[in-house]
GUGUPA-688036 format. One line per field, with one value per residue (C-alpha): residue in one letter; x, y, z; residue number from 1. Coordinates in steps of 0.02 Angstrom, whole numbers. Layout:
// residues N
aa = c(A,...) $
xx = c(X,...) $
yy = c(Y,...) $
zz = c(Z,...) $
i = c(NUM,...) $
This chain:
// residues 176
aa = c(D,W,V,I,P,P,L,N,I,P,E,N,S,N,G,K,D,Q,S,K,T,L,S,Y,S,I,T,G,P,G,A,D,Q,D,P,L,H,I,F,I,V,Q,K,D,T,G,D,L,Y,V,T,Q,R,L,D,R,E,K,Q,D,F,Y,K,L,L,I,H,A,V,V,E,D,G,S,A,A,E,E,P,I,E,I,V,I,N,V,I,D,I,N,D,N,K,P,V,F,T,E,D,I,F,A,G,E,V,F,E,S,S,P,I,G,T,V,W,M,I,Q,V,N,A,T,D,L,D,E,P,G,S,D,N,S,I,I,K,Y,S,I,Q,S,Q,D,P,Q,K,P,N,S,S,L,F,T,I,N,P,D,T,G,V,I,T,V,G,A,A,G,L,D,S,Q,V,R,F,S,K,K) $
xx = c(-35,-33,129,147,278,427,439,565,646,796,943,986,803,741,580,479,356,281,177,81,-84,-124,-306,-360,-479,-529,-553,-634,-761,-846,-791,-836,-885,-1018,-1068,-1032,-1000,-960,-791,-752,-597,-584,-510,-400,-344,-355,-437,-524,-714,-841,-1015,-1150,-1115,-1002,-1066,-925,-1043,-1084,-893,-746,-629,-614,-470,-454,-332,-306,-243,-156,-151,-99,-171,-126,-205,-39,-5,70,122,82,-95,-65,-177,-259,-335,-501,-507,-708,-662,-809,-917,-1034,-1159,-1269,-1349,-1330,-1467,-1516,-1533,-1691,-1835,-1868,-1735,-1818,-1742,-1759,-1682,-1715,-1787,-1647,-1510,-1369,-1300,-1175,-1272,-1278,-1448,-1487,-1473,-1375,-1416,-1297,-1324,-1233,-1168,-1148,-1005,-818,-756,-648,-668,-726,-906,-948,-904,-1055,-1082,-1249,-1319,-1494,-1599,-1754,-1822,-2022,-2059,-1923,-1957,-1900,-1727,-1718,-1561,-1588,-1515,-1357,-1277,-1083,-1053,-960,-1027,-1215,-1230,-1356,-1306,-1440,-1368,-1475,-1559,-1751,-1804,-1970,-2057,-2224,-2202,-2097,-1976,-1945,-1783,-1764) $
yy = c(-95,-180,-282,-325,-450,-395,-428,-557,-528,-615,-522,-505,-522,-485,-423,-552,-569,-411,-482,-592,-539,-543,-594,-543,-630,-630,-775,-770,-698,-558,-616,-773,-839,-784,-659,-644,-506,-365,-359,-365,-344,-288,-424,-343,-206,-283,-148,-187,-118,-115,-159,-106,-1,-114,-124,-153,-204,-349,-395,-285,-354,-446,-552,-585,-676,-578,-712,-664,-792,-763,-796,-992,-1020,-1022,-923,-751,-751,-837,-769,-589,-587,-436,-365,-242,-163,-93,66,148,297,328,276,198,302,220,129,140,-54,-35,78,162,160,189,207,304,417,497,689,732,672,794,849,746,571,428,392,214,229,201,219,121,128,32,60,-49,66,-5,-43,64,205,393,328,214,318,377,524,543,698,746,843,891,867,861,959,1089,1160,1200,1175,1115,1043,915,781,765,637,580,575,469,332,362,382,501,595,726,891,997,1033,1042,856,826,673,712,759,614,678,592,617,632) $
zz = c(-894,-1074,-1077,-1284,-1327,-1437,-1628,-1665,-1840,-1889,-1917,-2129,-2152,-2328,-2268,-2355,-2196,-2223,-2357,-2259,-2190,-2019,-1955,-1762,-1655,-1471,-1342,-1159,-1041,-1133,-1322,-1368,-1170,-1064,-1067,-1250,-1369,-1238,-1332,-1538,-1626,-1810,-1884,-2008,-1870,-1714,-1661,-1490,-1474,-1305,-1376,-1231,-1048,-924,-758,-616,-504,-617,-680,-616,-739,-896,-945,-1146,-1268,-1425,-1571,-1736,-1859,-2043,-2195,-2187,-2013,-1935,-1754,-1805,-1628,-1448,-1388,-1301,-1148,-1093,-947,-947,-786,-772,-650,-544,-562,-417,-496,-343,-212,-20,40,239,307,379,344,529,636,813,992,1159,1275,1433,1426,1570,1485,1474,1279,1220,1273,1173,1113,1108,903,760,595,444,236,118,-64,-196,-261,-243,-69,16,-137,-128,-211,-73,46,148,268,394,420,483,366,490,663,692,805,791,975,1073,985,797,851,995,910,798,698,664,496,492,628,635,815,854,1015,1109,1040,1143,1316,1323,1298,1331,1387,1325,1121,1002,895,713,625,425) $
i = c(1,2,3,4,5,6,7,8,9,10,11,12,13,14,15,16,17,18,19,20,21,22,23,24,25,26,27,28,29,30,31,32,33,34,35,36,37,38,39,40,41,42,43,44,45,46,47,48,49,50,51,52,53,54,55,56,57,58,59,60,61,62,63,64,65,66,67,68,69,70,71,72,73,74,75,76,77,78,79,80,81,82,83,84,85,86,87,88,89,90,91,92,93,94,95,96,97,98,99,100,101,102,103,104,105,106,107,108,109,110,111,112,113,114,115,116,117,118,119,120,121,122,123,124,125,126,127,128,129,130,131,132,133,134,135,136,137,138,139,140,141,142,143,144,145,146,147,148,149,150,151,152,153,154,155,156,157,158,159,160,161,162,163,164,165,166,167,168,169,170,171,172,173,174,175,176) $
């Protein structure tokens, strides 16, 4: 939330300050410090503009000071600090931590046996947000015989288990 300090006007004021022209500027990272000129302010109105796309994975917030000065260059008020939070969007896909995950299981293993493997992926979106939730699933099995569901995967943990009977030590299986 933006907190703008109140204006102080003395009682019995005749309004002579209304004729003063204000000029606005901003300082801080994203304005006059690296990264430069991401934000600019309209000098006459104080309107704040973003000049380029923001990337939360590069910088998740900006802290700027807005200055208001009168014609003679003196400060009209103390600078106001504003914080701009960059809201995450789901712009990063999960990436597996390995190209190939390999493991072994005995052909007589009962259904539910944990295969000696757990797949893992990471996501660059904001940790703990809906955008960084990873769910695992098996897309295909090769070969599909004797059963196309010989293995199951826990959608939350990535742990692979035996899903059906029929494992054959003479057949190599791969999952995608």
